[in-house]
N, CA, C and O atoms as a Maestro MAE file, in Angstrom:
{
 s_m_m2io_version
 :::
 2.0.0
}

f_m_ct {
 s_m_title
 :::
 protein
 m_atom[300] {
  # First column is atom index #
  i_m_mmod_type
  r_m_x_coord
  r_m_y_coord
  r_m_z_coord
  i_m_residue_number
  s_m_chain_name
  s_m_pdb_residue_name
  s_m_pdb_atom_name
  i_m_atomic_number
  :::
  1 25 11.391 -80.708 147.329 1 A "MET " " N  " 7
  2 3 11.154 -80.124 146.011 1 A "MET " " CA " 6
  3 2 9.568 -79.942 145.720 1 A "MET " " C  " 6
  4 15 9.069 -79.023 145.071 1 A "MET " " O  " 8
  5 25 8.927 -80.952 146.302 2 A "ARG " " N  " 7
  6 3 7.389 -80.915 146.157 2 A "ARG " " CA " 6
  7 2 6.818 -79.704 146.669 2 A "ARG " " C  " 6
  8 15 5.960 -79.082 146.044 2 A "ARG " " O  " 8
  9 25 7.244 -79.362 147.739 3 A "GLU " " N  " 7
  10 3 6.810 -78.184 148.504 3 A "GLU " " CA " 6
  11 2 7.057 -76.890 147.749 3 A "GLU " " C  " 6
  12 15 6.277 -75.937 147.749 3 A "GLU " " O  " 8
  13 25 8.170 -76.944 147.133 4 A "LEU " " N  " 7
  14 3 8.666 -75.553 146.340 4 A "LEU " " CA " 6
  15 2 7.648 -75.478 145.091 4 A "LEU " " C  " 6
  16 15 7.020 -74.443 144.868 4 A "LEU " " O  " 8
  17 25 7.533 -76.500 144.379 5 A "VAL " " N  " 7
  18 3 6.713 -76.482 143.257 5 A "VAL " " CA " 6
  19 2 5.148 -76.102 143.683 5 A "VAL " " C  " 6
  20 15 4.442 -75.364 142.995 5 A "VAL " " O  " 8
  21 25 4.758 -76.668 144.817 6 A "GLU " " N  " 7
  22 3 3.362 -76.319 145.184 6 A "GLU " " CA " 6
  23 2 3.292 -74.860 145.581 6 A "GLU " " C  " 6
  24 15 2.289 -74.221 145.260 6 A "GLU " " O  " 8
  25 25 4.264 -74.285 146.246 7 A "VAL " " N  " 7
  26 3 4.059 -72.889 146.599 7 A "VAL " " CA " 6
  27 2 4.116 -72.058 145.423 7 A "VAL " " C  " 6
  28 15 3.350 -71.095 145.377 7 A "VAL " " O  " 8
  29 25 4.955 -72.292 144.403 8 A "ILE " " N  " 7
  30 3 5.025 -71.502 143.266 8 A "ILE " " CA " 6
  31 2 3.727 -71.598 142.510 8 A "ILE " " C  " 6
  32 15 3.129 -70.598 142.115 8 A "ILE " " O  " 8
  33 25 3.303 -72.856 142.319 9 A "ALA " " N  " 7
  34 3 2.041 -72.970 141.549 9 A "ALA " " CA " 6
  35 2 0.762 -72.299 142.266 9 A "ALA " " C  " 6
  36 15 -0.076 -71.725 141.571 9 A "ALA " " O  " 8
  37 25 0.632 -72.375 143.583 10 A "LYS " " N  " 7
  38 3 -0.524 -71.820 144.283 10 A "LYS " " CA " 6
  39 2 -0.443 -70.352 144.270 10 A "LYS " " C  " 6
  40 15 -1.471 -69.724 144.522 10 A "LYS " " O  " 8
  41 25 0.688 -69.702 143.997 11 A "SER " " N  " 7
  42 3 0.777 -68.300 144.000 11 A "SER " " CA " 6
  43 2 0.397 -67.743 142.712 11 A "SER " " C  " 6
  44 15 0.049 -66.567 142.605 11 A "SER " " O  " 8
  45 25 0.460 -68.686 141.566 12 A "LEU " " N  " 7
  46 3 0.193 -68.293 140.137 12 A "LEU " " CA " 6
  47 2 -1.268 -68.386 139.840 12 A "LEU " " C  " 6
  48 15 -1.778 -67.521 139.128 12 A "LEU " " O  " 8
  49 25 -2.018 -69.411 140.349 13 A "VAL " " N  " 7
  50 3 -3.334 -69.719 139.928 13 A "VAL " " CA " 6
  51 2 -4.422 -68.971 140.556 13 A "VAL " " C  " 6
  52 15 -4.185 -68.279 141.546 13 A "VAL " " O  " 8
  53 25 -5.632 -69.058 140.044 14 A "GLU " " N  " 7
  54 3 -6.785 -68.513 140.784 14 A "GLU " " CA " 6
  55 2 -7.447 -69.494 141.651 14 A "GLU " " C  " 6
  56 15 -8.134 -69.079 142.585 14 A "GLU " " O  " 8
  57 25 -7.308 -70.788 141.434 15 A "ASN " " N  " 7
  58 3 -7.858 -71.854 142.236 15 A "ASN " " CA " 6
  59 2 -6.761 -72.628 143.020 15 A "ASN " " C  " 6
  60 15 -6.479 -73.763 142.637 15 A "ASN " " O  " 8
  61 25 -6.127 -72.092 144.088 16 A "PRO " " N  " 7
  62 3 -5.088 -72.804 144.653 16 A "PRO " " CA " 6
  63 2 -5.493 -74.136 145.378 16 A "PRO " " C  " 6
  64 15 -4.647 -74.982 145.666 16 A "PRO " " O  " 8
  65 25 -6.784 -74.276 145.648 17 A "ASP " " N  " 7
  66 3 -7.156 -75.492 146.335 17 A "ASP " " CA " 6
  67 2 -7.147 -76.723 145.290 17 A "ASP " " C  " 6
  68 15 -7.199 -77.882 145.703 17 A "ASP " " O  " 8
  69 25 -7.082 -76.425 143.967 18 A "GLU " " N  " 7
  70 3 -7.035 -77.422 142.952 18 A "GLU " " CA " 6
  71 2 -5.665 -77.849 142.474 18 A "GLU " " C  " 6
  72 15 -5.507 -78.655 141.556 18 A "GLU " " O  " 8
  73 25 -4.652 -77.250 143.165 19 A "VAL " " N  " 7
  74 3 -3.206 -77.519 142.817 19 A "VAL " " CA " 6
  75 2 -2.885 -78.893 143.507 19 A "VAL " " C  " 6
  76 15 -3.042 -79.025 144.721 19 A "VAL " " O  " 8
  77 25 -2.442 -79.889 142.725 20 A "VAL " " N  " 7
  78 3 -2.071 -81.129 143.257 20 A "VAL " " CA " 6
  79 2 -0.633 -81.384 142.741 20 A "VAL " " C  " 6
  80 15 -0.353 -81.293 141.546 20 A "VAL " " O  " 8
  81 25 0.259 -81.706 143.696 21 A "VAL " " N  " 7
  82 3 1.645 -82.010 143.238 21 A "VAL " " CA " 6
  83 2 2.082 -83.259 143.854 21 A "VAL " " C  " 6
  84 15 2.019 -83.404 145.075 21 A "VAL " " O  " 8
  85 25 2.544 -84.212 143.036 22 A "THR " " N  " 7
  86 3 2.863 -85.517 143.429 22 A "THR " " CA " 6
  87 2 4.450 -85.739 143.096 22 A "THR " " C  " 6
  88 15 4.947 -85.303 142.058 22 A "THR " " O  " 8
  89 25 5.174 -86.441 144.052 23 A "GLU " " N  " 7
  90 3 6.573 -86.640 143.769 23 A "GLU " " CA " 6
  91 2 6.828 -88.109 143.746 23 A "GLU " " C  " 6
  92 15 6.402 -88.841 144.640 23 A "GLU " " O  " 8
  93 25 7.530 -88.550 142.716 24 A "THR " " N  " 7
  94 3 7.748 -89.995 142.605 24 A "THR " " CA " 6
  95 2 9.228 -90.250 142.341 24 A "THR " " C  " 6
  96 15 9.762 -89.734 141.359 24 A "THR " " O  " 8
  97 25 9.911 -91.029 143.182 25 A "GLU " " N  " 7
  98 3 11.424 -91.183 143.161 25 A "GLU " " CA " 6
  99 2 11.735 -92.476 142.525 25 A "GLU " " C  " 6
  100 15 11.335 -93.524 143.034 25 A "GLU " " O  " 8
  101 25 12.438 -92.457 141.425 26 A "THR " " N  " 7
  102 3 12.784 -93.702 140.702 26 A "THR " " CA " 6
  103 2 14.293 -93.707 140.406 26 A "THR " " C  " 6
  104 15 14.762 -92.928 139.576 26 A "THR " " O  " 8
  105 25 14.987 -94.507 141.025 27 A "GLY " " N  " 7
  106 3 16.382 -94.602 140.868 27 A "GLY " " CA " 6
  107 2 17.196 -93.423 141.076 27 A "GLY " " C  " 6
  108 15 17.404 -93.012 142.217 27 A "GLY " " O  " 8
  109 25 17.720 -92.791 139.942 28 A "GLU " " N  " 7
  110 3 18.422 -91.622 139.975 28 A "GLU " " CA " 6
  111 2 17.636 -90.336 139.591 28 A "GLU " " C  " 6
  112 15 18.205 -89.262 139.397 28 A "GLU " " O  " 8
  113 25 16.341 -90.505 139.498 29 A "GLU " " N  " 7
  114 3 15.497 -89.353 139.046 29 A "GLU " " CA " 6
  115 2 14.260 -89.228 139.931 29 A "GLU " " C  " 6
  116 15 13.661 -90.213 140.361 29 A "GLU " " O  " 8
  117 25 13.903 -87.945 140.185 30 A "ILE " " N  " 7
  118 3 12.650 -87.575 140.946 30 A "ILE " " CA " 6
  119 2 11.736 -86.935 139.964 30 A "ILE " " C  " 6
  120 15 12.043 -85.891 139.390 30 A "ILE " " O  " 8
  121 25 10.674 -87.524 139.782 31 A "LEU " " N  " 7
  122 3 9.599 -86.936 138.825 31 A "LEU " " CA " 6
  123 2 8.531 -86.100 139.735 31 A "LEU " " C  " 6
  124 15 7.960 -86.652 140.676 31 A "LEU " " O  " 8
  125 25 8.327 -84.912 139.438 32 A "ILE " " N  " 7
  126 3 7.376 -84.073 140.112 32 A "ILE " " CA " 6
  127 2 6.214 -83.765 139.101 32 A "ILE " " C  " 6
  128 15 6.436 -83.150 138.058 32 A "ILE " " O  " 8
  129 25 5.012 -84.199 139.437 33 A "GLU " " N  " 7
  130 3 3.909 -83.932 138.613 33 A "GLU " " CA " 6
  131 2 2.996 -82.840 139.129 33 A "GLU " " C  " 6
  132 15 2.575 -82.932 140.282 33 A "GLU " " O  " 8
  133 25 2.659 -81.818 138.367 34 A "LEU " " N  " 7
  134 3 1.951 -80.688 138.711 34 A "LEU " " CA " 6
  135 2 0.633 -80.703 138.082 34 A "LEU " " C  " 6
  136 15 0.575 -80.665 136.853 34 A "LEU " " O  " 8
  137 25 -0.505 -80.756 138.834 35 A "ARG " " N  " 7
  138 3 -1.793 -80.721 138.298 35 A "ARG " " CA " 6
  139 2 -2.628 -79.550 138.658 35 A "ARG " " C  " 6
  140 15 -2.861 -79.350 139.850 35 A "ARG " " O  " 8
  141 25 -3.106 -78.750 137.746 36 A "VAL " " N  " 7
  142 3 -3.935 -77.544 138.149 36 A "VAL " " CA " 6
  143 2 -5.293 -77.667 137.373 36 A "VAL " " C  " 6
  144 15 -5.492 -78.556 136.545 36 A "VAL " " O  " 8
  145 25 -6.187 -76.729 137.699 37 A "ALA " " N  " 7
  146 3 -7.529 -76.600 137.195 37 A "ALA " " CA " 6
  147 2 -7.329 -76.329 135.656 37 A "ALA " " C  " 6
  148 15 -6.338 -75.695 135.296 37 A "ALA " " O  " 8
  149 25 -8.201 -76.770 134.784 38 A "PRO " " N  " 7
  150 3 -7.951 -76.493 133.369 38 A "PRO " " CA " 6
  151 2 -8.015 -75.061 133.007 38 A "PRO " " C  " 6
  152 15 -7.423 -74.684 131.995 38 A "PRO " " O  " 8
  153 25 -8.695 -74.207 133.758 39 A "GLY " " N  " 7
  154 3 -8.791 -72.796 133.513 39 A "GLY " " CA " 6
  155 2 -7.373 -72.114 133.985 39 A "GLY " " C  " 6
  156 15 -7.116 -70.986 133.565 39 A "GLY " " O  " 8
  157 25 -6.498 -72.752 134.811 40 A "ASP " " N  " 7
  158 3 -5.357 -72.201 135.264 40 A "ASP " " CA " 6
  159 2 -4.104 -72.655 134.590 40 A "ASP " " C  " 6
  160 15 -2.989 -72.227 134.888 40 A "ASP " " O  " 8
  161 25 -4.360 -73.597 133.614 41 A "MET " " N  " 7
  162 3 -3.300 -74.218 132.825 41 A "MET " " CA " 6
  163 2 -2.361 -73.128 132.201 41 A "MET " " C  " 6
  164 15 -1.137 -73.163 132.334 41 A "MET " " O  " 8
  165 25 -2.986 -72.230 131.559 42 A "GLY " " N  " 7
  166 3 -2.182 -71.107 130.817 42 A "GLY " " CA " 6
  167 2 -1.353 -70.112 131.622 42 A "GLY " " C  " 6
  168 15 -0.428 -69.446 131.156 42 A "GLY " " O  " 8
  169 25 -1.827 -70.082 132.994 43 A "LYS " " N  " 7
  170 3 -1.113 -69.284 133.984 43 A "LYS " " CA " 6
  171 2 0.216 -69.953 134.421 43 A "LYS " " C  " 6
  172 15 1.210 -69.296 134.730 43 A "LYS " " O  " 8
  173 25 0.162 -71.319 134.426 44 A "VAL " " N  " 7
  174 3 1.232 -72.106 134.881 44 A "VAL " " CA " 6
  175 2 2.289 -72.319 133.819 44 A "VAL " " C  " 6
  176 15 3.482 -72.450 134.092 44 A "VAL " " O  " 8
  177 25 1.755 -72.348 132.504 45 A "ILE " " N  " 7
  178 3 2.716 -72.549 131.466 45 A "ILE " " CA " 6
  179 2 3.135 -71.199 130.977 45 A "ILE " " C  " 6
  180 15 4.305 -71.045 130.626 45 A "ILE " " O  " 8
  181 25 2.371 -70.308 130.928 46 A "GLY " " N  " 7
  182 3 2.816 -69.009 130.336 46 A "GLY " " CA " 6
  183 2 2.892 -68.832 128.883 46 A "GLY " " C  " 6
  184 15 2.625 -69.760 128.120 46 A "GLY " " O  " 8
  185 25 3.265 -67.620 128.458 47 A "ARG " " N  " 7
  186 3 3.442 -67.482 126.899 47 A "ARG " " CA " 6
  187 2 4.708 -68.190 126.474 47 A "ARG " " C  " 6
  188 15 5.779 -68.031 127.059 47 A "ARG " " O  " 8
  189 25 4.546 -68.932 125.495 48 A "GLN " " N  " 7
  190 3 5.622 -69.699 124.970 48 A "GLN " " CA " 6
  191 2 6.382 -70.623 125.922 48 A "GLN " " C  " 6
  192 15 7.535 -71.005 125.722 48 A "GLN " " O  " 8
  193 25 5.623 -70.947 126.984 49 A "GLY " " N  " 7
  194 3 6.166 -71.773 128.146 49 A "GLY " " CA " 6
  195 2 7.177 -71.136 129.033 49 A "GLY " " C  " 6
  196 15 7.892 -71.817 129.768 49 A "GLY " " O  " 8
  197 25 7.243 -69.899 128.976 50 A "ARG " " N  " 7
  198 3 8.185 -69.150 129.822 50 A "ARG " " CA " 6
  199 2 8.202 -69.393 131.276 50 A "ARG " " C  " 6
  200 15 9.243 -69.466 131.928 50 A "ARG " " O  " 8
  201 25 6.884 -69.531 131.816 51 A "ILE " " N  " 7
  202 3 6.715 -69.677 133.342 51 A "ILE " " CA " 6
  203 2 7.103 -71.085 133.630 51 A "ILE " " C  " 6
  204 15 7.851 -71.305 134.583 51 A "ILE " " O  " 8
  205 25 6.647 -72.085 132.867 52 A "ALA " " N  " 7
  206 3 7.140 -73.385 133.022 52 A "ALA " " CA " 6
  207 2 8.569 -73.609 133.015 52 A "ALA " " C  " 6
  208 15 9.116 -74.329 133.850 52 A "ALA " " O  " 8
  209 25 9.257 -72.936 131.982 53 A "LYS " " N  " 7
  210 3 10.688 -73.094 132.033 53 A "LYS " " CA " 6
  211 2 11.337 -72.474 133.261 53 A "LYS " " C  " 6
  212 15 12.303 -73.013 133.799 53 A "LYS " " O  " 8
  213 25 10.746 -71.216 133.748 54 A "ALA " " N  " 7
  214 3 11.233 -70.646 134.988 54 A "ALA " " CA " 6
  215 2 10.988 -71.542 136.131 54 A "ALA " " C  " 6
  216 15 11.883 -71.657 136.967 54 A "ALA " " O  " 8
  217 25 9.875 -72.197 136.270 55 A "ILE " " N  " 7
  218 3 9.613 -73.199 137.368 55 A "ILE " " CA " 6
  219 2 10.651 -74.429 137.364 55 A "ILE " " C  " 6
  220 15 11.135 -74.875 138.404 55 A "ILE " " O  " 8
  221 25 10.924 -74.902 136.152 56 A "ARG " " N  " 7
  222 3 11.883 -76.034 135.994 56 A "ARG " " CA " 6
  223 2 13.365 -75.437 136.419 56 A "ARG " " C  " 6
  224 15 14.148 -76.105 137.093 56 A "ARG " " O  " 8
  225 25 13.622 -74.282 136.012 57 A "ALA " " N  " 7
  226 3 15.003 -73.708 136.318 57 A "ALA " " CA " 6
  227 2 15.225 -73.507 137.842 57 A "ALA " " C  " 6
  228 15 16.311 -73.736 138.373 57 A "ALA " " O  " 8
  229 25 14.102 -73.053 138.531 58 A "VAL " " N  " 7
  230 3 14.272 -72.878 140.053 58 A "VAL " " CA " 6
  231 2 14.419 -74.305 140.620 58 A "VAL " " C  " 6
  232 15 15.331 -74.546 141.412 58 A "VAL " " O  " 8
  233 25 13.556 -75.248 140.240 59 A "VAL " " N  " 7
  234 3 13.772 -76.518 140.789 59 A "VAL " " CA " 6
  235 2 15.027 -77.152 140.536 59 A "VAL " " C  " 6
  236 15 15.561 -77.780 141.450 59 A "VAL " " O  " 8
  237 25 15.608 -77.064 139.326 60 A "LYS " " N  " 7
  238 3 16.896 -77.578 139.016 60 A "LYS " " CA " 6
  239 2 17.896 -76.809 139.892 60 A "LYS " " C  " 6
  240 15 18.815 -77.451 140.400 60 A "LYS " " O  " 8
  241 25 17.800 -75.538 140.102 61 A "ALA " " N  " 7
  242 3 18.876 -74.863 140.899 61 A "ALA " " CA " 6
  243 2 18.741 -75.313 142.421 61 A "ALA " " C  " 6
  244 15 19.725 -75.346 143.159 61 A "ALA " " O  " 8
  245 25 17.572 -75.628 142.807 62 A "ALA " " N  " 7
  246 3 17.310 -76.051 144.258 62 A "ALA " " CA " 6
  247 2 17.799 -77.447 144.427 62 A "ALA " " C  " 6
  248 15 18.216 -77.836 145.518 62 A "ALA " " O  " 8
  249 25 17.758 -78.207 143.378 63 A "SER " " N  " 7
  250 3 18.163 -79.683 143.456 63 A "SER " " CA " 6
  251 2 19.573 -79.863 143.130 63 A "SER " " C  " 6
  252 15 20.060 -80.993 143.133 63 A "SER " " O  " 8
  253 25 20.315 -78.756 142.830 64 A "SER " " N  " 7
  254 3 21.711 -78.987 142.352 64 A "SER " " CA " 6
  255 2 22.646 -79.613 143.374 64 A "SER " " C  " 6
  256 15 23.686 -80.153 142.996 64 A "SER " " O  " 8
  257 25 22.277 -79.551 144.776 65 A "LYS " " N  " 7
  258 3 23.302 -80.223 145.743 65 A "LYS " " CA " 6
  259 2 23.018 -81.792 145.745 65 A "LYS " " C  " 6
  260 15 23.905 -82.578 146.078 65 A "LYS " " O  " 8
  261 25 21.833 -82.189 145.386 66 A "SER " " N  " 7
  262 3 21.483 -83.681 145.374 66 A "SER " " CA " 6
  263 2 21.987 -84.423 144.091 66 A "SER " " C  " 6
  264 15 22.102 -83.807 143.031 66 A "SER " " O  " 8
  265 25 22.250 -85.591 144.187 67 A "ASP " " N  " 7
  266 3 22.736 -86.336 143.003 67 A "ASP " " CA " 6
  267 2 21.665 -86.716 142.050 67 A "ASP " " C  " 6
  268 15 21.977 -87.251 140.986 67 A "ASP " " O  " 8
  269 25 20.473 -86.490 142.339 68 A "LYS " " N  " 7
  270 3 19.411 -86.957 141.500 68 A "LYS " " CA " 6
  271 2 18.815 -85.801 140.570 68 A "LYS " " C  " 6
  272 15 18.687 -84.639 140.955 68 A "LYS " " O  " 8
  273 25 18.465 -86.266 139.293 69 A "LYS " " N  " 7
  274 3 17.906 -85.287 138.347 69 A "LYS " " CA " 6
  275 2 16.389 -85.171 138.726 69 A "LYS " " C  " 6
  276 15 15.725 -86.160 139.036 69 A "LYS " " O  " 8
  277 25 15.946 -84.054 138.687 70 A "VAL " " N  " 7
  278 3 14.560 -83.695 138.905 70 A "VAL " " CA " 6
  279 2 13.873 -83.135 137.701 70 A "VAL " " C  " 6
  280 15 14.258 -82.175 137.034 70 A "VAL " " O  " 8
  281 25 12.747 -83.901 137.502 71 A "VAL " " N  " 7
  282 3 11.969 -83.537 136.204 71 A "VAL " " CA " 6
  283 2 10.604 -83.140 136.766 71 A "VAL " " C  " 6
  284 15 9.977 -83.794 137.600 71 A "VAL " " O  " 8
  285 25 10.170 -81.835 136.131 72 A "VAL " " N  " 7
  286 3 8.842 -81.249 136.489 72 A "VAL " " CA " 6
  287 2 7.991 -81.473 135.276 72 A "VAL " " C  " 6
  288 15 8.354 -81.028 134.187 72 A "VAL " " O  " 8
  289 25 6.924 -82.113 135.409 73 A "GLU " " N  " 7
  290 3 5.838 -82.376 134.373 73 A "GLU " " CA " 6
  291 2 4.605 -81.609 134.863 73 A "GLU " " C  " 6
  292 15 4.215 -81.697 136.027 73 A "GLU " " O  " 8
  293 25 4.000 -80.848 133.924 74 A "ILE " " N  " 7
  294 3 2.741 -80.118 134.176 74 A "ILE " " CA " 6
  295 2 1.720 -80.870 133.349 74 A "ILE " " C  " 6
  296 15 1.803 -80.979 132.126 74 A "ILE " " O  " 8
  297 25 0.730 -81.393 134.106 75 A "ILE " " N  " 7
  298 3 -0.353 -82.384 133.605 75 A "ILE " " CA " 6
  299 2 -1.726 -81.594 133.602 75 A "ILE " " C  " 6
  300 15 -2.761 -82.155 133.242 75 A "ILE " " O  " 8
  :::
 }
 m_bond[299] {
  # First column is bond index #
  i_m_from
  i_m_to
  i_m_order
  :::
  1 1 2 1
  2 2 3 1
  3 3 4 2
  4 3 5 1
  5 5 6 1
  6 6 7 1
  7 7 8 2
  8 7 9 1
  9 9 10 1
  10 10 11 1
  11 11 12 2
  12 11 13 1
  13 13 14 1
  14 14 15 1
  15 15 16 2
  16 15 17 1
  17 17 18 1
  18 18 19 1
  19 19 20 2
  20 19 21 1
  21 21 22 1
  22 22 23 1
  23 23 24 2
  24 23 25 1
  25 25 26 1
  26 26 27 1
  27 27 28 2
  28 27 29 1
  29 29 30 1
  30 30 31 1
  31 31 32 2
  32 31 33 1
  33 33 34 1
  34 34 35 1
  35 35 36 2
  36 35 37 1
  37 37 38 1
  38 38 39 1
  39 39 40 2
  40 39 41 1
  41 41 42 1
  42 42 43 1
  43 43 44 2
  44 43 45 1
  45 45 46 1
  46 46 47 1
  47 47 48 2
  48 47 49 1
  49 49 50 1
  50 50 51 1
  51 51 52 2
  52 51 53 1
  53 53 54 1
  54 54 55 1
  55 55 56 2
  56 55 57 1
  57 57 58 1
  58 58 59 1
  59 59 60 2
  60 59 61 1
  61 61 62 1
  62 62 63 1
  63 63 64 2
  64 63 65 1
  65 65 66 1
  66 66 67 1
  67 67 68 2
  68 67 69 1
  69 69 70 1
  70 70 71 1
  71 71 72 2
  72 71 73 1
  73 73 74 1
  74 74 75 1
  75 75 76 2
  76 75 77 1
  77 77 78 1
  78 78 79 1
  79 79 80 2
  80 79 81 1
  81 81 82 1
  82 82 83 1
  83 83 84 2
  84 83 85 1
  85 85 86 1
  86 86 87 1
  87 87 88 2
  88 87 89 1
  89 89 90 1
  90 90 91 1
  91 91 92 2
  92 91 93 1
  93 93 94 1
  94 94 95 1
  95 95 96 2
  96 95 97 1
  97 97 98 1
  98 98 99 1
  99 99 100 2
  100 99 101 1
  101 101 102 1
  102 102 103 1
  103 103 104 2
  104 103 105 1
  105 105 106 1
  106 106 107 1
  107 107 108 2
  108 107 109 1
  109 109 110 1
  110 110 111 1
  111 111 112 2
  112 111 113 1
  113 113 114 1
  114 114 115 1
  115 115 116 2
  116 115 117 1
  117 117 118 1
  118 118 119 1
  119 119 120 2
  120 119 121 1
  121 121 122 1
  122 122 123 1
  123 123 124 2
  124 123 125 1
  125 125 126 1
  126 126 127 1
  127 127 128 2
  128 127 129 1
  129 129 130 1
  130 130 131 1
  131 131 132 2
  132 131 133 1
  133 133 134 1
  134 134 135 1
  135 135 136 2
  136 135 137 1
  137 137 138 1
  138 138 139 1
  139 139 140 2
  140 139 141 1
  141 141 142 1
  142 142 143 1
  143 143 144 2
  144 143 145 1
  145 145 146 1
  146 146 147 1
  147 147 148 2
  148 147 149 1
  149 149 150 1
  150 150 151 1
  151 151 152 2
  152 151 153 1
  153 153 154 1
  154 154 155 1
  155 155 156 2
  156 155 157 1
  157 157 158 1
  158 158 159 1
  159 159 160 2
  160 159 161 1
  161 161 162 1
  162 162 163 1
  163 163 164 2
  164 163 165 1
  165 165 166 1
  166 166 167 1
  167 167 168 2
  168 167 169 1
  169 169 170 1
  170 170 171 1
  171 171 172 2
  172 171 173 1
  173 173 174 1
  174 174 175 1
  175 175 176 2
  176 175 177 1
  177 177 178 1
  178 178 179 1
  179 179 180 2
  180 179 181 1
  181 181 182 1
  182 182 183 1
  183 183 184 2
  184 183 185 1
  185 185 186 1
  186 186 187 1
  187 187 188 2
  188 187 189 1
  189 189 190 1
  190 190 191 1
  191 191 192 2
  192 191 193 1
  193 193 194 1
  194 194 195 1
  195 195 196 2
  196 195 197 1
  197 197 198 1
  198 198 199 1
  199 199 200 2
  200 199 201 1
  201 201 202 1
  202 202 203 1
  203 203 204 2
  204 203 205 1
  205 205 206 1
  206 206 207 1
  207 207 208 2
  208 207 209 1
  209 209 210 1
  210 210 211 1
  211 211 212 2
  212 211 213 1
  213 213 214 1
  214 214 215 1
  215 215 216 2
  216 215 217 1
  217 217 218 1
  218 218 219 1
  219 219 220 2
  220 219 221 1
  221 221 222 1
  222 222 223 1
  223 223 224 2
  224 223 225 1
  225 225 226 1
  226 226 227 1
  227 227 228 2
  228 227 229 1
  229 229 230 1
  230 230 231 1
  231 231 232 2
  232 231 233 1
  233 233 234 1
  234 234 235 1
  235 235 236 2
  236 235 237 1
  237 237 238 1
  238 238 239 1
  239 239 240 2
  240 239 241 1
  241 241 242 1
  242 242 243 1
  243 243 244 2
  244 243 245 1
  245 245 246 1
  246 246 247 1
  247 247 248 2
  248 247 249 1
  249 249 250 1
  250 250 251 1
  251 251 252 2
  252 251 253 1
  253 253 254 1
  254 254 255 1
  255 255 256 2
  256 255 257 1
  257 257 258 1
  258 258 259 1
  259 259 260 2
  260 259 261 1
  261 261 262 1
  262 262 263 1
  263 263 264 2
  264 263 265 1
  265 265 266 1
  266 266 267 1
  267 267 268 2
  268 267 269 1
  269 269 270 1
  270 270 271 1
  271 271 272 2
  272 271 273 1
  273 273 274 1
  274 274 275 1
  275 275 276 2
  276 275 277 1
  277 277 278 1
  278 278 279 1
  279 279 280 2
  280 279 281 1
  281 281 282 1
  282 282 283 1
  283 283 284 2
  284 283 285 1
  285 285 286 1
  286 286 287 1
  287 287 288 2
  288 287 289 1
  289 289 290 1
  290 290 291 1
  291 291 292 2
  292 291 293 1
  293 293 294 1
  294 294 295 1
  295 295 296 2
  296 295 297 1
  297 297 298 1
  298 298 299 1
  299 299 300 2
  :::
 }
}
């Protein structure tokens, strides 16, 4: 999942070198934290959070075969 979020984020931002994705697994949940440059934050979130919702929907669809819940946080 980490690689998927990283590829999507790097294709959206102007500074792909500053994209950092960390994955933390706790019990029945996988937490994916996405960090981007402050200037690229709007590009990752989108108007009214549409892009952020789309990223979360893609990750949810990709993780549907696993038993764990995947949470994507944009920091």
